[in-house]
N, C-alpha and C positions, 0 to 999 in steps of 0.2 A: 692881690690878697695874699696874705702872709699868714701862715699858721705858726705859732710859736709855742713851744713847751718850755716851762720854766720850773725851776725848783730854787728854794733859798736855804741859805745856811746862816747861822750867826757867827759873826766874827767880832773879835774884841774891838773896842774903840780905838782910834788911832793913837790916842794919848797912852794906851797900854803898850804900844809898840815904840814909844819914845818919839812919835811924831808930834810936833807942837800942834796944839789945839787951836792955835791961831789961823792955821791954814783953812781956806774955804772948804766947802763940802768936797768930798772925794771924788776925783775924776781921774782919768788916764793921762790928762794933760800934765806937762812939766813946766809950762811957762811961768807959773807963780812961784816955783821952787828956786831956792838959791842955785846959782850956777855952779857946775862941778868944776874942780880944777882939772888940768890936763891929765894928771895921774889917775884921778877919780874916774874921768871919762874912759880911760884906757882900761880901767878894771871893769867897768860896766861892759864895754865892748868885748872884754876877754871871756865873759861868761860862756857864750856859745862855744868858742873853741875849747875851753876848759871841759865843757860837758862832752863835746865830740870826741876829745882825746883822752877822756877819763883822767884828768889831772887836777891837782889841788888848785883852789882858788882862794885868794886872800885879798882883802881890801888893802889898799897901800898904807904904809905907816902915816899916821897923822890925819888920815881920812875920817870924814864925819860919816860913821857907818849908818846912821839913820838916813842921811841924805843919799847916800850910795845905794842903800836898799830901796828907797823910795823910787829912785830912777830905774833901778833894775826891775822892780815889780810893775811900775807903770808902763814899761816898754815891753812887757810880756816875757821877761827872762826869768822871773821868779821860780817858775817850775823847773826850768833847766838847772838853776842853782840849787833847788830843792833836791833834785835827783843827785847832784853831787853831795849835798849835805847828808842825805840818807846813806850815802855810801862812805861817809867819813872824809870828804874831800874839801870841806869847807871849815876852816880852823877857827874863825871868829865866831864864838858862841852865840852872840846876839843874832847876827845875820843867818847863822846856820839854823837856828830855831825858827825864824821867820820864813826862811826858804823851805824848811821842811813842811811847815804849815801850809805854805802855798801849794807845794807839790801834792800833799795829801788832799787839799781842797780840790785842785784841778782834777786829781784822780777820781774823787767822788763825783764831780760834775761829768767827767768822762763816762763813768759807769752808767749814771743816770741818762745821759745823752744817747748812749748805746741802747739802752732799753727802750727809750722813746723811739729811736730810729727803728728797732725791730717791730714795735707796735705799729708804727706807721706803715712799714713794709708789709706787714700781715694785713693791715686794713686795705691798703692799696690793692694788694692781690685779690682780696675779697671783692673790692669794688670794681676789680676789672681795669684798673688804672696802672699805667706804667710810671714808676716812681724812681728818681735818682736822688740820692743824698750825697753831698759832698762837703768839703771844708769840715770844720769842727772835729767830731770824733773820727771821721773817716781819714782826714788828713793826719790827726794825731797818731792813728794806727799805722797808716802807710809810710808817713815821712819819718816818724820818730820811733815807732815801735814801742811807744810809752805814752799812755794817756795822761800822765801827770806833768808832762813837759810843757804843754800848751794850754792856756786858759782860754775858755770860751763860754758863752752864756746862751747860745741858741743853736738850732741845727738849721741848715739850709736844704731845702728840698725843691727839686724840679719835678714837675709833672707834665704829662704829655698833652694834655688838653683841658679846656675849661669844663667840659662835662666830666672828664676824669676827676678834676679838682672838686667838683660838686659831689660826685659819688664818693670820693674819699672823705670829704667832710661829713657827709651822712653816715658812712660806714664807721668812722672813727668817733663819732659824737662830738666833734670839735664844733667851735663857734667862731664865726668870722666877724 
């Protein structure tokens, strides 16, 4: 059984970001995207070291900024680049704006997930169940010390027993 809390936000259509509308529905896969050049690939790979060492990040000269951003975002690096953009380390305006939006969106989801984790923890305590949450907001807090760095859309909970789970479901008003 899996409990899932979710929230949704409205994001602009891909065409508003300069992403061709001919692409199939949005996924995190990149197999249908045009291949990156070697310098574009190095720029994507350089996002995390740039974030870690708080240094400027710029796409290579002549790079297709839309394509580079698409790879960055689909590989979960948009929040890290967004953190750099918020600090003024991303010089390319189009990518900086998209990255800031991703960072703020991630931050919003992080705060919402923390709230749900607290609610589930309180419900577990009332139900007499031992609950452990990990990944998602916990990882973002512990590993990065910044909820906007990492995107996630759910929370992962472990509970000590089936009776504990059933008590938690009843206490929280959740449905299976």
